[in-house]
Every structure is written in structure tokens, then in C-alpha cells.
C-alpha positions as a Markdown table, in Angstrom:
| # | Residue | x | y | z |
|---|---|---|---|---|
| 1 | Unk | 0.0 | 0.1 | -0.2 |
| 2 | Unk | 1.0 | 3.6 | -1.1 |
| 3 | Unk | 2.6 | 5.8 | 2.5 |
| 4 | Unk | 3.1 | 9.5 | 2.3 |
| 5 | Unk | 5.5 | 11.0 | 4.1 |
| 6 | Unk | 5.7 | 14.9 | 4.4 |
| 7 | Unk | 8.6 | 17.5 | 5.4 |
| 8 | Unk | 8.7 | 21.0 | 4.9 |
| 9 | Unk | 6.5 | 22.6 | 8.4 |
| 10 | Unk | 7.8 | 24.9 | 11.0 |
| 11 | Unk | 7.3 | 28.1 | 11.8 |
| 12 | Unk | 7.3 | 31.2 | 10.1 |
| 13 | Unk | 6.8 | 34.9 | 10.6 |
| 14 | Unk | 3.7 | 36.8 | 8.9 |
| 15 | Unk | 4.4 | 37.7 | 5.2 |
| 16 | Unk | 6.7 | 34.5 | 4.9 |
| 17 | Unk | 7.3 | 31.2 | 3.1 |
| 18 | Unk | 7.4 | 28.0 | 3.5 |
| 19 | Unk | 7.6 | 24.9 | 1.0 |
| 20 | Unk | 5.7 | 21.6 | 2.1 |
| 21 | Unk | 6.9 | 18.3 | 0.5 |
| 22 | Unk | 5.1 | 15.1 | 0.4 |
| 23 | Unk | 6.4 | 12.0 | -1.3 |
| 24 | Unk | 4.7 | 8.8 | -1.9 |
| 25 | Unk | 6.4 | 5.2 | -1.5 |
| 26 | Unk | 5.0 | 2.4 | -3.2 |
| 27 | Unk | 2.8 | 1.8 | -6.0 |
| 28 | Unk | 2.9 | 5.5 | -7.1 |
| 29 | Unk | 1.2 | 4.8 | -10.5 |
| 30 | Unk | -1.6 | 4.1 | -9.0 |
| 31 | Unk | -2.7 | 7.4 | -7.4 |
| 32 | Unk | -5.0 | 10.3 | -8.8 |
| 33 | Unk | -5.0 | 13.1 | -7.3 |
| 34 | Unk | -2.9 | 14.5 | -4.8 |
| 35 | Unk | -2.9 | 17.2 | -2.5 |
| 36 | Unk | -3.0 | 18.8 | 0.5 |
| 37 | Unk | -5.6 | 19.5 | 3.5 |
| 38 | Unk | -5.0 | 21.4 | 6.9 |
| 39 | Unk | -6.7 | 21.4 | 9.9 |
| 40 | Unk | -6.5 | 24.1 | 12.7 |
| 41 | Unk | -7.3 | 23.8 | 16.1 |
| 42 | Unk | -11.0 | 23.5 | 16.5 |
| 43 | Unk | -12.0 | 23.6 | 13.3 |
| 44 | Unk | -12.8 | 20.9 | 10.5 |
| 45 | Unk | -9.8 | 19.6 | 8.1 |
| 46 | Unk | -10.2 | 21.6 | 4.5 |
| 47 | Unk | -8.9 | 21.2 | 1.4 |
| 48 | Unk | -6.2 | 23.9 | 0.3 |
| 49 | Unk | -5.2 | 22.3 | -3.1 |
| 50 | Unk | -5.0 | 19.5 | -4.9 |
| 51 | Unk | -3.9 | 18.3 | -8.6 |
| 52 | Unk | -4.9 | 15.7 | -11.0 |
| 53 | Unk | -2.4 | 13.5 | -12.7 |
| 54 | Unk | -2.8 | 16.1 | -15.8 |
| 55 | Unk | -1.6 | 18.9 | -13.6 |
| 56 | Unk | -5.0 | 20.8 | -13.2 |
| 57 | Unk | -5.4 | 22.2 | -10.1 |
| 58 | Unk | -7.7 | 23.3 | -7.0 |
| 59 | Unk | -7.0 | 25.5 | -5.1 |
| 60 | Unk | -9.1 | 27.2 | -2.1 |
| 61 | Unk | -10.2 | 30.4 | -2.0 |
| 62 | Unk | -8.7 | 31.6 | 0.7 |
| 63 | Unk | -5.2 | 31.0 | -0.8 |
| 64 | Unk | -6.0 | 31.6 | -4.0 |
| 65 | Unk | -2.7 | 33.8 | -5.0 |
| 66 | Unk | -0.6 | 32.7 | -2.1 |
| 67 | Unk | -0.4 | 28.8 | -2.6 |
| 68 | Unk | 0.5 | 26.7 | -5.3 |
| 69 | Unk | 0.5 | 23.0 | -5.7 |
| 70 | Unk | 2.6 | 20.8 | -7.6 |
| 71 | Unk | 3.4 | 17.4 | -8.3 |
| 72 | Unk | 6.2 | 15.3 | -10.3 |
| 73 | Unk | 4.5 | 12.0 | -11.3 |
| 74 | Unk | 7.3 | 9.7 | -11.9 |
| 75 | Unk | 8.5 | 10.5 | -8.8 |
| 76 | Unk | 5.1 | 10.6 | -6.5 |
| 77 | Unk | 5.5 | 13.5 | -5.1 |
| 78 | Unk | 3.3 | 16.8 | -4.7 |
| 79 | Unk | 5.0 | 20.2 | -3.1 |
| 80 | Unk | 2.6 | 22.8 | -1.7 |
| 81 | Unk | 4.3 | 26.7 | -1.9 |
| 82 | Unk | 3.3 | 28.9 | 0.3 |
| 83 | Unk | 4.0 | 32.3 | -0.1 |
| 84 | Unk | 2.7 | 35.6 | 2.2 |
| 85 | Unk | 1.6 | 33.5 | 5.0 |
| 86 | Unk | -0.7 | 34.7 | 7.5 |
| 87 | Unk | -1.5 | 33.7 | 11.1 |
| 88 | Unk | -4.6 | 32.3 | 9.9 |
| 89 | Unk | -3.2 | 29.7 | 8.1 |
| 90 | Unk | -1.6 | 27.9 | 11.0 |
| 91 | Unk | -2.7 | 24.7 | 11.1 |
| 92 | Unk | -1.3 | 21.0 | 10.6 |
| 93 | Unk | -1.3 | 20.2 | 7.0 |
| 94 | Unk | -1.6 | 16.8 | 5.7 |
| 95 | Unk | -0.9 | 14.9 | 2.4 |
| 96 | Unk | -3.5 | 13.3 | 0.9 |
| 97 | Unk | -3.6 | 11.1 | -2.4 |
| 98 | Unk | -6.4 | 9.0 | -3.5 |
| 99 | Unk | -5.5 | 5.6 | -4.6 |
| 100 | Unk | -7.6 | 5.0 | -8.0 |
| 101 | Unk | -6.8 | 0.9 | -7.9 |
| 102 | Unk | -8.3 | 0.3 | -4.2 |
| 103 | Unk | -10.6 | 3.7 | -4.3 |
| 104 | Unk | -8.6 | 4.6 | -1.0 |
| 105 | Unk | -8.0 | 7.8 | 0.1 |
| 106 | Unk | -4.4 | 7.7 | 1.9 |
| 107 | Unk | -3.1 | 10.6 | 4.2 |
| 108 | Unk | 0.4 | 11.5 | 5.7 |
| 109 | Unk | 0.8 | 11.7 | 9.3 |
| 110 | Unk | 0.7 | 15.6 | 8.9 |
| 111 | Unk | 3.2 | 18.7 | 9.8 |
| 112 | Unk | 2.6 | 22.0 | 11.5 |
| 113 | Unk | 3.1 | 25.4 | 9.9 |
| 114 | Unk | 2.7 | 28.0 | 12.4 |
| 115 | Unk | 2.5 | 31.3 | 11.1 |
| 116 | Unk | 3.6 | 34.1 | 14.3 |
| 117 | Unk | 5.5 | 36.7 | 15.1 |
């Protein structure tokens, strides 16, 4: 079964940038949509941005123009470039991938992003 490992979270000041990376291991060619979700304390998990295998992206209105999602199908990776970060972007960010063969959603362990001065 495919596993997802995230990296790149941390503490950043408002207005700063971070890049999150997610690497899939296993049968990466079975993966469909890959993307990022986030969950802030006391809130529901929400979609941040996703990408199909062909590169079509879906980006949440709250981060549009600031965050960019990209993927490399040959390497099984998906990245989230986050610019102009705001305190309200503080959350645990989760990598997500859809296994098309198993019809299964796969999640990473999550990485904490804290935006604070």
C-alpha cells in the first residue's frame, strides 16, 4: 500500500514563505488526485489545494494567489509552495492521495505550520 511522508513545516513570520513536500512510496502509478488539506485547532479539516495527474489544480479561495501546488508523477511527489503566509494559515497540513485501484484515500502523518511573530 502507498505511504505518504511530508516534510517542510515549521515556524514562520507573517508574510514569510514555506514549502511543503510529500513523497509517496509504493505503487505510485495508481495514484490519482494528490493534494494538501489542513486542520486548524477547533476546526474541520479543509482542502487547501490539489492536482490531478494531468496537472489540473484546485485551490481554495482562502489561499488563491498565495499558495501553489505542483506534482511530479514520475517521482510520486506533491509540493505546496506557500507565500505571504498569514496567522490564519496556522494548522497541521496533511498530504492526501487517492489510490485509484483500491478506491482509497491515503493520508500522511501531518506537518505543523505555525505563522506567528
